[in-house]
C-alpha positions as CSV (number, residue, x, y, z in Angstrom):
1,M,-4.1,20.7,-12.4
2,R,-7.6,19.1,-11.6
3,I,-7.1,16.7,-8.9
4,T,-9.3,14.3,-7.5
5,I,-8.9,13.4,-3.5
6,A,-10.1,10.8,-1.9
7,L,-10.0,10.8,2.2
8,G,-10.7,7.8,4.1
9,G,-13.7,8.3,6.7
10,N,-11.3,7.3,9.6
11,A,-9.1,10.5,8.7
12,L,-12.3,12.7,10.6
13,L,-13.5,9.4,13.2
14,Q,-10.4,7.9,14.5
15,A,-9.8,4.6,16.5
16,G,-10.8,4.7,20.2
17,Q,-12.4,7.8,19.5
18,E,-16.0,8.8,21.3
19,G,-16.9,10.7,17.7
20,T,-18.1,13.9,19.2
21,F,-18.4,16.5,16.7
22,E,-15.2,18.5,18.1
23,Q,-13.2,15.4,18.0
24,Q,-14.2,15.4,14.4
25,A,-13.8,19.1,13.5
26,Q,-10.4,19.1,14.8
27,N,-9.4,15.9,13.0
28,A,-10.3,17.5,9.7
29,R,-8.2,20.1,10.7
30,T,-5.8,18.7,10.9
31,A,-6.2,16.5,8.1
32,L,-6.9,19.6,5.5
33,S,-4.1,21.6,6.6
34,Q,-1.7,19.3,4.7
35,L,-4.0,19.8,1.4
36,V,-4.8,23.3,1.8
37,E,-0.6,24.0,0.1
38,M,-2.5,22.6,-3.0
39,M,-5.5,24.3,-3.5
40,K,-3.5,27.4,-4.0
41,E,-2.5,26.1,-7.6
42,H,-5.3,23.1,-8.3
43,H,-8.5,22.4,-8.9
44,I,-9.7,20.0,-6.4
45,V,-12.5,17.6,-6.5
46,L,-12.5,16.4,-2.7
47,T,-14.4,13.0,-1.4
48,H,-14.5,11.3,1.5
49,G,-15.4,7.9,3.6
50,N,-18.6,7.7,6.0
51,G,-17.8,4.5,7.7
52,P,-17.5,5.0,11.0
53,Q,-20.4,7.9,10.5
54,V,-23.3,6.0,8.7
55,G,-22.1,3.1,11.6
56,K,-22.8,5.5,14.6
57,L,-26.4,6.5,12.9
58,H,-27.8,3.4,12.5
59,L,-27.0,2.4,16.0
60,Q,-28.9,6.2,17.0
61,N,-31.3,4.8,14.8
62,E,-32.0,1.4,16.2
63,L,-31.9,2.9,19.9
64,A,-34.5,5.0,19.1
65,R,-36.9,3.2,17.0
66,E,-39.2,2.9,19.5
67,K,-39.5,7.1,20.2
68,T,-39.4,7.8,16.3
69,P,-39.4,6.2,13.4
70,P,-35.8,4.9,11.9
71,M,-34.5,5.9,9.0
72,P,-33.7,3.9,5.6
73,F,-30.1,2.9,4.9
74,D,-29.8,5.5,1.9
75,V,-31.1,8.0,3.6
76,C,-28.6,7.1,6.2
77,G,-25.8,8.0,3.6
78,A,-27.5,11.4,2.7
79,M,-27.4,12.7,6.4
80,T,-23.2,11.6,6.8
81,Q,-22.7,13.2,3.1
82,G,-24.5,16.7,4.8
83,Q,-23.2,16.0,8.1
84,I,-19.2,15.6,6.8
85,G,-19.6,17.7,4.6
86,Y,-20.5,20.7,6.3
87,L,-17.4,20.0,8.5
88,L,-15.6,19.6,5.7
89,Q,-16.7,22.7,4.4
90,Q,-16.4,25.1,7.2
91,Q,-13.4,23.6,7.9
92,L,-11.6,24.1,4.8
93,Q,-13.1,27.6,4.5
94,N,-11.2,28.6,7.9
95,E,-8.0,27.1,6.3
96,L,-8.5,28.6,3.3
97,L,-8.7,32.0,5.1
98,R,-6.0,31.9,7.4
99,H,-3.7,31.3,4.7
100,G,-5.1,34.0,2.2
101,I,-6.5,31.8,-0.5
102,K,-10.1,33.2,-1.6
103,R,-11.2,29.8,-2.6
104,Q,-14.8,29.2,-1.7
105,V,-16.2,25.7,-1.4
106,V,-19.3,23.9,-1.9
107,T,-20.7,20.4,-0.9
108,L,-23.3,18.5,-3.1
109,I,-25.2,15.5,-2.1
110,T,-24.2,13.0,-4.6
111,Q,-26.4,10.2,-6.0
112,T,-24.1,7.2,-7.3
113,V,-26.0,4.6,-9.6
114,V,-25.9,1.3,-9.3
115,D,-27.2,-1.9,-11.7
116,P,-30.3,-3.7,-9.8
117,E,-28.9,-6.9,-11.4
118,D,-25.5,-6.5,-9.7
119,E,-24.4,-10.2,-8.3
120,A,-23.4,-8.4,-4.6
121,F,-27.4,-8.0,-3.9
122,K,-27.7,-11.7,-4.1
123,N,-24.5,-12.0,-1.4
124,P,-24.3,-9.0,0.6
125,T,-20.4,-8.9,2.2
126,K,-20.4,-5.5,3.8
127,P,-20.4,-5.4,7.2
128,I,-22.3,-2.2,8.9
129,G,-23.2,-1.0,12.4
130,S,-22.0,-2.4,15.6
131,F,-21.3,-5.4,17.0
132,Y,-24.6,-7.6,18.5
133,S,-24.9,-11.0,19.9
134,A,-25.5,-14.4,18.4
135,E,-29.3,-14.6,20.0
136,E,-29.6,-10.7,18.8
137,A,-28.7,-11.2,15.2
138,K,-30.8,-14.4,14.7
139,K,-33.2,-12.1,15.9
140,F,-33.2,-9.7,13.4
141,M,-32.7,-11.8,10.8
142,A,-36.1,-13.4,11.6
143,E,-38.1,-10.0,12.2
144,K,-36.3,-8.5,9.3
145,N,-35.2,-10.8,6.8
146,E,-32.0,-9.2,6.9
147,V,-28.0,-10.9,6.9
148,W,-26.1,-11.2,9.6
149,I,-22.3,-12.6,10.0
150,E,-19.6,-13.3,12.5
151,D,-17.4,-10.6,12.3
152,S,-13.2,-11.5,13.4
153,G,-14.5,-13.4,16.7
154,R,-15.5,-9.6,17.7
155,G,-19.6,-10.5,17.7
156,W,-22.3,-10.8,14.7
157,R,-23.1,-7.5,12.5
158,K,-25.2,-6.7,9.7
159,V,-24.1,-6.8,6.1
160,V,-25.3,-5.4,3.1
161,P,-24.2,-5.5,-0.5
162,S,-21.7,-3.1,-2.0
163,P,-22.3,-3.2,-5.9
164,E,-20.2,-1.6,-8.3
165,P,-20.8,2.3,-9.0
166,R,-21.7,2.8,-12.7
167,S,-22.4,6.6,-13.0
168,I,-22.8,9.6,-10.8
169,V,-26.4,11.3,-11.3
170,E,-25.0,14.8,-10.6
171,E,-21.5,14.3,-12.7
172,E,-23.1,17.9,-15.2
173,I,-23.7,19.5,-12.1
174,I,-20.0,18.5,-10.1
175,K,-17.8,19.5,-13.4
176,D,-19.9,23.4,-13.5
177,L,-18.6,23.5,-10.3
178,V,-15.2,22.2,-10.5
179,D,-13.4,24.8,-12.3
180,K,-14.3,27.9,-9.9
181,Y,-15.0,26.6,-6.5
182,I,-13.6,23.7,-4.2
183,V,-16.2,21.0,-4.7
184,I,-16.7,18.1,-2.2
185,A,-19.0,15.4,-3.2
186,S,-19.9,11.5,-4.0
187,G,-19.1,11.1,0.0
188,G,-19.5,7.5,1.3
189,G,-19.5,6.5,-2.1
190,G,-22.6,8.2,-3.1
191,I,-25.7,7.7,-2.0
192,P,-26.9,4.0,-3.4
193,V,-29.9,4.7,-6.8
194,V,-31.3,2.3,-9.0
195,L,-32.9,3.8,-11.9
196,E,-36.0,2.1,-13.1
197,N,-39.1,2.7,-15.6
198,G,-37.4,6.0,-15.5
199,V,-37.3,6.8,-12.1
200,Y,-34.4,6.6,-9.0
201,R,-34.8,4.8,-6.2
202,G,-32.4,4.6,-3.0
203,V,-31.3,1.1,-2.2
204,E,-30.0,-0.1,0.7
205,A,-26.0,-1.0,-0.3
206,V,-22.6,0.8,0.4
207,I,-20.9,1.7,-2.4
208,D,-16.6,1.7,-1.9
209,K,-15.4,4.9,-1.3
210,D,-12.2,4.4,-3.7
211,L,-14.5,2.7,-6.5
212,A,-16.7,5.6,-6.5
213,A,-13.7,8.0,-6.3
214,Q,-12.7,7.1,-9.5
215,L,-15.6,7.1,-10.9
216,L,-16.1,10.9,-9.8
217,A,-12.3,11.6,-11.3
218,R,-13.0,10.3,-14.4
219,A,-16.2,12.3,-14.8
220,V,-14.6,15.6,-14.1
221,G,-11.7,15.1,-15.6
222,S,-8.9,14.9,-13.3
223,E,-5.5,14.4,-14.2
224,V,-4.8,13.0,-10.8
225,L,-6.4,11.0,-8.4
226,M,-5.0,10.6,-4.8
227,I,-6.4,8.1,-2.7
228,L,-5.6,8.9,1.0
229,T,-5.0,6.2,3.8
230,D,-3.3,5.4,6.5
231,V,0.4,3.9,4.8
232,S,2.9,5.5,3.0
233,H,2.9,2.8,0.4
234,V,0.9,-0.1,-1.1
235,A,2.9,-3.3,-0.4
236,I,3.2,-6.8,-1.4
237,N,3.7,-9.7,0.8
238,Y,2.2,-7.2,3.8
239,G,2.9,-8.4,7.5
240,K,5.7,-11.0,6.0
241,P,9.4,-10.5,6.6
242,D,9.8,-9.9,2.6
243,Q,7.3,-7.3,2.7
244,K,8.2,-4.7,-0.2
245,Q,7.1,-1.1,-0.4
246,I,5.8,-0.2,-4.2
247,G,6.8,2.9,-5.2
248,T,6.7,4.3,-9.2
249,V,4.6,1.2,-10.4
250,T,2.6,0.4,-14.4
251,T,-0.9,-0.5,-14.4
252,T,0.5,-3.9,-15.9
253,E,2.7,-4.8,-12.8
254,L,-0.3,-3.5,-10.7
255,R,-2.8,-5.7,-12.2
256,R,-0.2,-8.5,-11.4
257,Y,0.2,-8.2,-8.1
258,H,-3.4,-8.1,-7.2
259,A,-3.9,-11.0,-9.3
260,E,-1.6,-12.9,-6.8
261,G,-3.5,-12.0,-3.8
262,H,-1.3,-9.1,-2.2
263,F,-4.2,-7.2,-1.7
264,A,-7.0,-7.6,1.0
265,S,-10.3,-7.2,-0.9
266,G,-11.4,-5.4,2.5
267,S,-8.3,-2.9,3.2
268,M,-6.1,-1.9,0.1
269,G,-7.9,-4.2,-2.9
270,P,-10.4,-1.4,-3.6
271,K,-7.8,1.6,-3.4
272,V,-5.4,-1.1,-6.0
273,R,-8.7,-1.5,-8.6
274,A,-10.0,2.0,-8.1
275,A,-6.0,3.3,-9.1
276,I,-6.1,1.3,-12.1
277,S,-9.3,1.8,-13.6
278,F,-8.7,5.7,-13.8
279,V,-5.7,5.3,-15.4
280,E,-6.3,3.0,-18.1
281,N,-9.4,4.9,-18.8
282,G,-7.4,8.1,-19.2
283,G,-5.9,9.3,-16.2
284,K,-2.1,10.7,-16.1
285,R,-1.5,9.2,-12.6
286,A,-3.1,7.8,-9.2
287,I,-1.4,7.8,-5.9
288,I,-1.5,6.3,-3.2
289,T,-0.5,6.9,-0.1
290,S,-0.8,8.6,3.4
291,L,-2.3,12.1,4.3
292,E,0.8,13.7,5.9
293,R,2.8,13.1,2.9
294,A,0.0,14.0,-0.1
295,L,2.0,17.6,-0.7
296,A,5.1,15.3,-1.6
297,A,3.5,12.3,-3.1
298,L,1.8,15.3,-5.7
299,N,5.6,16.4,-6.2
300,G,5.7,12.6,-7.3
301,K,8.4,12.4,-3.9
302,E,6.6,10.1,-2.2
303,G,4.0,7.0,-1.7
304,T,2.7,4.3,-4.3
305,Q,2.7,6.3,-8.6
306,V,0.8,4.4,-10.6
307,I,1.8,5.0,-14.1
308,P,0.1,3.9,-17.9
309,G,1.6,0.6,-18.8
């Protein structure tokens, strides 16, 4: 069976950690040890988030801008694809060797096409990077014509557009690789690019990794999309006394819950949208669950299982 697995960036860089390479490597070992059993029998495409990592790289750019030219945000995305891809590729290869599994791993730097007319470019909403004071934010807005917002009472952050992913530039290459290798692709949702006058050009934006994961899963013909997060199930009435976990659910039911406002746009909302889109476009099943429950969820015993309806 062909499975696309979306691994959150926070699985590699957890809250409260400094973000050293050693910490992230240990986190990767822990995460991948949960997935290696699947790789004995199935063809796996692995994708990942990069939010914490690209935020830190953006901060490094800002702090060093007097010494070395800062890189554009799309280039920062490419750099973290390489960074996280290397980390995952090496740790996964080591896990496979430990289990006596003769499979090779390849990471592909991936570009995701977005529409330059997407409404998101007119209304940037995705916070990136570190928190700054109101005075610093006003200075950046005046000097660079950037958009900044006050974020949850913790300070001011730059916001960039988050357009819908439309297609994957390297789709055919990934399809050629997946039957023979374990492929890591579309990291961080992919590097956002637009196609204008027959030429690709990178843009400053963030693509939601789960929406990009369902696009990747459809492109390579995966039967299952597995979205791994920090909770065991999707829930309705989240955080309320009548909170209820969702087990097996049809796309029709889940779409109704989404319309009723049960899933926040900054957390579970994109995961639910991705699951619905994947199944409604030919996928057999989408799973949303936590990393430690991944194998049981694949066997239908855990997590939220989204099926056609």
